[in-house]
C-alpha positions in Angstrom: -0.9 -6.4 1.9 1.8 -8.5 4.2 -0.3 -9.0 7.1 -3.1 -10.3 5.0 -0.4 -12.7 4.2 -1.0 -12.6 0.3 1.0 -14.5 -2.3 2.5 -12.1 -4.1 4.8 -11.6 -7.1 5.6 -9.0 -10.4 6.8 -4.9 -11.4 6.3 -1.4 -13.0 7.7 1.6 -15.1 7.3 5.2 -14.1 4.5 6.4 -16.4 4.8 9.0 -19.0 2.7 11.8 -18.6 0.4 12.3 -21.6 -1.1 16.0 -22.8 0.0 16.9 -19.4 3.2 19.5 -18.4 5.0 18.0 -16.0 7.9 19.3 -14.1 10.6 17.7 -11.3 10.9 20.0 -8.6 10.8 18.8 -4.8 11.0 22.5 -3.7 7.4 23.2 -5.4 6.0 20.4 -2.6 4.6 22.3 0.2 2.1 20.6 2.2 3.8 18.1 5.3 2.8 14.3 4.6 3.5 11.4 6.5 4.3 8.5 4.4 6.2 5.1 4.0 9.6 5.6 2.3 12.0 2.5 2.3 10.2 0.9 4.3 10.3 3.7 7.2 7.6 6.0 7.9 8.7 9.6 7.7 6.7 12.9 8.1 8.6 15.2 5.1 7.2 18.6 3.3 7.6 22.2 4.1 11.6 21.6 3.6 11.7 19.1 6.3 12.4 15.2 6.8 11.9 13.3 9.5 12.3 9.5 9.3 10.5 7.8 12.7 12.6 4.9 14.7 10.4 2.3 14.9 11.3 -1.5 16.0 11.9 -4.3 14.1 8.6 -5.0 11.8 7.4 -6.2 8.7 5.7 -3.2 7.3 3.1 -0.7 7.9 0.1 0.6 6.7 -3.3 3.0 7.9 -1.6 6.1 8.7 -3.5 8.9 10.3 -3.3 12.2 11.8 -5.2 13.3 14.3 -7.5 16.5 13.7 -4.9 19.0 15.0 -2.0 17.4 13.3 -0.1 16.9 16.4 0.2 13.0 16.6 0.5 10.2 13.8 -1.2 6.7 14.5 -0.5 3.9 12.2 -0.5 0.0 12.1 2.9 -1.5 12.3 3.5 -5.2 11.7 6.0 -7.0 14.3 8.4 -9.4 13.1 5.4 -12.0 13.2 3.1 -10.1 11.3 1.0 -9.5 14.3 -0.4 -5.9 13.9 0.0 -3.4 16.6 -0.9 0.4 16.8 1.7 2.9 17.1 1.6 6.6 17.8 4.3 9.6 17.1 4.0 13.3 17.4 4.4 15.8 14.9 8.4 16.1 15.5 8.8 12.2 14.9 9.9 10.8 18.1 9.7 7.4 18.9 6.6 6.0 19.1 4.5 4.2 21.6 3.2 1.1 20.9 -0.4 0.7 22.3 -1.7 -2.0 24.5 -4.9 -2.6 22.2 -5.1 -6.6 22.1 -5.6 -8.4 18.5 -6.8 -6.4 15.4 -9.2 -7.2 13.1 -7.3 -7.5 9.7 -7.9 -5.1 6.6 -9.7 -2.2 8.9 -8.1 1.2 9.2 -7.6 3.0 12.6 -9.0 6.3 13.0 -9.8 9.0 15.8 -12.9 9.8 18.2 -13.5 13.7 18.1 -11.8 13.9 22.0 -8.7 12.6 20.8 -8.8 8.8 21.4 -7.8 6.2 18.6 -11.4 4.1 17.2 -10.2 0.9 15.9 -11.6 -2.4 15.6 -10.9 -5.8 17.4 -10.5 -9.4 16.0 -13.5 -11.5 17.2 -13.4 -15.4 17.9 -13.5 -17.8 14.9 -13.7 -20.9 17.6 -17.2 -19.8 18.4 -19.5 -21.2 15.7 -22.6 -20.9 17.4 -23.1 -17.2 16.4 -21.9 -15.0 13.2 -18.6 -13.7 13.5 -18.9 -10.5 15.0 -16.1 -8.3 15.5 -15.5 -5.1 18.5 -15.3 -1.4 17.5 -12.8 -0.2 20.4 -11.4 3.0 21.3 -7.9 3.5 23.6 -5.8 7.0 24.4 -2.8 7.4 22.6 -0.9 7.2 25.6 1.6 4.7 26.9 -0.3 1.9 29.7 -3.7 2.8 28.3 -6.5 0.4 28.1 -9.0 0.1 25.2 -12.7 0.4 25.8 -15.5 -1.8 23.9 -17.8 0.6 22.6 -19.7 -1.6 20.3 -19.8 -4.7 18.1 -21.2 -5.8 14.8 -21.1 -9.3 12.3 -18.3 -9.1 10.2 -18.7 -11.0 6.2 -15.4 -12.9 6.0 -13.8 -15.3 3.9 -12.0 -12.8 1.2 -8.7 -14.5 0.0 -6.6 -14.5 -2.8 -3.9 -12.5 -4.1 -2.0 -11.5 -7.6 1.0 -12.4 -8.9 1.7 -9.1 -10.0 3.5 -6.1 -7.9 1.3 -3.4 -9.6 -1.5 -5.1 -7.5 0.7 -5.5 -4.4 1.5 -1.6 -4.7 -1.9 -0.3 -5.8 -3.9 -2.5 -3.0 -1.3 -0.7 -0.2 -2.7 2.5 -1.4 -6.1 1.4 -1.7 -7.3 -1.5 0.4 -7.0 -4.9 -0.8 -8.3 -5.7 -4.4 -8.6 -1.6 -4.1 -11.3 -1.7 -2.1 -10.1 -0.3 1.6 -12.4 -0.7 4.4 -13.9 2.2 6.4 -14.1 3.2 10.0 -14.7 6.9 10.5 -16.3 8.7 13.5 -19.2 10.9 12.3 -22.1 13.2 14.0 -24.4 10.0 12.8 -22.9 7.4 14.2 -19.5 5.1 13.5 -19.1 4.6 9.7 -17.6 1.2 9.0 -17.5 -1.8 6.4 -18.9 -5.2 7.8 -17.6 -7.3 4.7 -14.2 -8.1 4.1 -13.9 -7.1 0.5 -14.8 -3.8 1.6 -19.1 -3.3 1.5 -21.3 -3.3 3.7 -21.9 0.3 4.5 -23.0 1.0 7.9 -23.5 3.1 10.8 -22.9 2.1 14.5 -24.9 4.4 17.2 -22.5 4.4 20.5 -25.8 5.5 22.3 -27.9 2.2 22.0 -26.0 0.1 19.9 -27.9 0.0 16.7 -26.2 -1.0 13.5 -28.0 0.4 10.6 -26.9 -0.7 7.1 -26.8 2.3 4.5 -27.0 0.2 1.4 -28.5 -3.1 0.3 -25.8 -5.1 -0.8 -25.9 -8.7 -1.5 -22.3 -9.4 -2.0 -22.2 -12.5 0.2 -25.5 -13.6 -1.0 -26.2 -12.9 -4.4 -29.4 -14.7 -6.3 -29.8 -15.9 -9.7 -31.9 -12.8 -10.4 -29.7 -10.4 -8.6 -26.1 -10.1 -9.7 -23.3 -9.9 -6.7 -23.3 -6.3 -5.8 -21.7 -3.8 -3.0 -21.3 -0.6 -2.2 -17.7 0.5 -1.1 -14.7 2.6 -1.6 -16.6 5.5 0.4 -15.3 8.8 1.4 -16.7 11.5 3.7 -17.0 15.3 2.5 -15.8 18.0 4.7 -20.0 18.5 5.7 -19.3 15.5 7.6 -22.8 13.8 6.0 -22.4 13.7 2.6 -20.7 10.0 1.8 -19.5 9.4 -1.7 -19.1 5.7 -2.3 -19.1 3.2 -5.5 -21.3 0.6 -6.6 -19.8 -2.5 -7.7 -22.1 -4.9 -10.0 -20.2 -8.4 -10.6 -22.1 -8.9 -13.9 -21.2 -10.6 -17.2 -19.4 -10.2 -19.6 -17.4 -7.6 -16.8 -18.2 -5.6 -13.6 -19.8 -2.4 -13.6 -19.2 0.4 -11.3 -20.9 4.0 -10.2 -20.9 6.8 -8.1 -23.3 6.9 -5.3 -23.9 10.1 -2.8 -25.1 8.5 0.5 -26.9 11.1 2.7 -25.7 10.7 6.4 -28.8 12.7 8.2 -30.8 11.0 6.1 -29.7 7.5 5.1 -31.1 8.1 1.2 -29.0 7.0 -1.5 -28.5 8.7 -5.3 -26.9 7.6 -8.3 -24.7 10.2 -9.7 -23.8 9.9 -13.7 -20.5 10.0 -14.5 -18.3 10.6 -17.9 -16.6 7.2 -16.9 -16.4 4.3 -14.7 -15.0 5.4 -11.0 -12.3 3.8 -9.4 -11.1 6.0 -6.4 -12.6 8.7 -4.6 -11.5 11.8 -2.6 -13.5 15.3 -2.2 -12.3 18.9 -2.4 -13.2 21.4 0.6 -15.5 23.0 -1.8 -17.5 19.9 -2.4 -16.1 19.3 -5.7 -15.9 15.6 -6.3 -12.4 14.1 -7.8 -12.2 10.3 -9.0 -9.5 8.5 -10.8 -10.4 6.0 -13.5 -8.3 2.9 -15.0 -8.5 1.2 -18.7 -6.8 -1.4 -20.2 -5.0 -0.3 -23.4 -2.7 -2.9 -23.8 -1.3 -6.1 -23.0 2.8 -6.1 -22.1 4.8 -9.7 -23.2 3.1 -9.8 -26.4 5.7 -9.5 -28.6 8.4 -11.5 -26.7 11.0 -13.6 -28.5 10.6 -17.6 -28.0 13.9 -17.4 -25.5 11.9 -14.8 -23.8 8.6 -16.7 -23.2 10.9 -19.6 -22.2 12.1 -17.5 -19.3 8.5 -16.6 -18.7 7.2 -19.9 -19.0 9.9 -20.5 -15.8 8.5 -18.3 -13.5 4.4 -19.4 -14.4 4.6 -22.5 -16.0 2.9 -20.8 -18.9 4.2 -17.7 -21.4 0.6 -16.7 -21.9 -0.1 -15.2 -19.1 -2.6 -11.6 -19.3 -0.2 -8.8 -18.2 -2.3 -5.8 -18.3 -0.9 -2.0 -19.1 -3.3 0.9 -18.3 -4.2 3.9 -18.8 -5.2 6.2 -16.0 -7.4 9.4 -15.8 -8.3 11.8 -12.6 -11.5 13.2 -13.0 -13.2 16.7 -11.6 -17.0 16.6 -10.8 -19.3 18.9 -9.5 -21.9 16.5 -8.2 -24.4 19.4 -7.7 -24.2 20.6 -11.7 -23.0 17.1 -12.9 -20.0 19.3 -14.7 -17.5 16.8 -15.2 -13.9 17.5 -16.4 -10.9 15.2 -17.2 -7.9 17.2 -15.8 -5.0 14.4 -16.0 -4.7 11.6 -17.8 -1.2 9.1 -17.7 -0.2 5.6 -19.3 -0.1 3.9 -15.6 -1.5 0.9 -13.9 -3.5 2.9 -11.5 -4.2 5.9 -9.1 -3.8 4.5 -5.5 -4.8 7.2 -3.5 -6.0 11.1 -3.8 -6.3 13.7 -1.4 -7.1 17.4 -1.4 -4.9 19.6 0.2 -6.5 22.1 3.3 -6.5 25.2 1.2 -8.5 22.9 -2.1 -5.4 24.5 -4.2 -4.1 21.2 -5.2 -4.8 17.5 -5.3 -1.9 15.1 -3.8 -2.2 11.6 -5.4 -0.3 8.4 -5.9 0.5 6.8 -9.2 1.6 2.9 -9.8 3.0 2.4 -13.0 2.9 -0.2 -15.5 4.7 -3.0 -15.2 7.3 -2.6 -18.2 10.8 -2.8 -16.3 8.8 -6.6 -14.5 7.8 -7.9 -18.1 11.4 -7.1 -19.1 13.3 -8.7 -16.3 11.5 -11.4 -16.4 11.8 -11.8 -20.0 15.4 -11.5 -19.9 16.4 -13.2 -17.2 17.1 -10.1 -15.0 15.0 -10.5 -12.1 14.8 -13.8 -10.2 11.0 -13.6 -9.2 11.7 -17.7 -7.7 14.1 -16.3 -5.3 12.4 -13.0 -4.4 10.7 -14.4 -1.1 9.6 -11.1 0.2 9.0 -9.3 -2.9 11.4 -6.7 -2.6 13.4 -6.8 -5.8 10.4 -7.3 -7.6 8.9 -3.8 -6.2 12.0 -2.0 -6.5 10.7 -2.0 -10.1 7.3 -0.8 -9.1 7.8 2.7 -7.9 4.7 4.6 -6.6 5.1 8.3 -7.3 3.7 10.9 -5.5 2.5 13.8 -8.0 0.6 17.4 -6.4 -1.7 18.4 -9.2 -2.5 22.4 -9.0 -5.7 23.1 -10.1 -5.0 26.4 -11.2 -2.7 25.8 -13.8 -3.1 22.7 -14.1 0.0 21.4 -13.8 1.2 17.8 -12.2 4.6 18.1 -10.7 6.3 15.0 -9.4 6.8 15.1 -5.8 8.9 12.0 -5.2 9.4 7.9 -6.3 8.9 5.6 -3.3 6.5 7.8 -1.8 3.5 5.8 -0.5 0.6 5.8 1.9 0.7 9.5 2.3 -1.5 11.4 4.7 -1.8 15.2 4.4 -0.8 16.8 7.6 -4.1 18.7 8.7 
């Protein structure tokens, strides 16, 4: 993620689909989506495509439609990597850049029921007399609007790090830093938000009264010898507006463990749900089924390189013994009430980035990040100049983020487009 100033380096090959019929027909793609393509915000689908004319920038994140699908808001990072909120309409007209003040890094933006944009403003790191505190703000999506502070909460910080693999860069842009995106969403029960930079600390903030109520007993920032580090995150809200699906991650040895939990926002009760595999990313269907993705390491790239190829890899990393994973992914459809858990899709790929059901519930759209075969090939053969690739452009070019549509009726996966990332379906 560019605006989090993470040092990056790596590459991918378009995944081959196993056990699934794949056709490639862009005309089969009916939903209209907003997405990022070739460094631009685009609104595409339903037989048309518009590129939004934005000011000079270093990238985009957090694309989100208003409930009526008439306006699209997103975060734009300017040439100094400062984040701004931009708003365009469904026709992709020149965007309005809002005067929001400094945004807190990592948080998405969202919409309030009355058509304003809700976001998290940065706190003051210089005030060490109290915990780091950030503000929940809202602003009208129009030129000249001023923000209003509607609440604040203590924010756990200190989550840094990066990855040398471009597959991780793509995955994190799709799903949030480390795959655990922060959440900010207006609900009937309060403003749902994360309070730890790693994506956990789920809580409900009540605008009336200012109470902030934790939803899970995380100890991510304060583990103890007898209690492994744990957090609940990667949360998605069901169409009923009160059922939150999330993933509880326990950082135990020899490897972390993930389990699905459901949180009832009306009662704040948490219930663990058994799944046939460890969940990675989540999405609800309009009918109440839950989709979850998995990723499993099934090999290591670069093990069979020649001595000359290993020498080329060592020039970049200082060692030829780096572990470059090759993964397999799957998507499951789960009925939370009956426990019926069906694998509907499997592929050789690095990760499923994000998933979203179409409005009619007949199809699932998802982004897929390919394995890094081409990146390793470029490193090994000396055809990919990683050391001169300062902004990662060359490496990203060999890591396509492919958008697919999966039709539930005929269980067919259709490639919509390569290099179409951070998609959001228009309501």
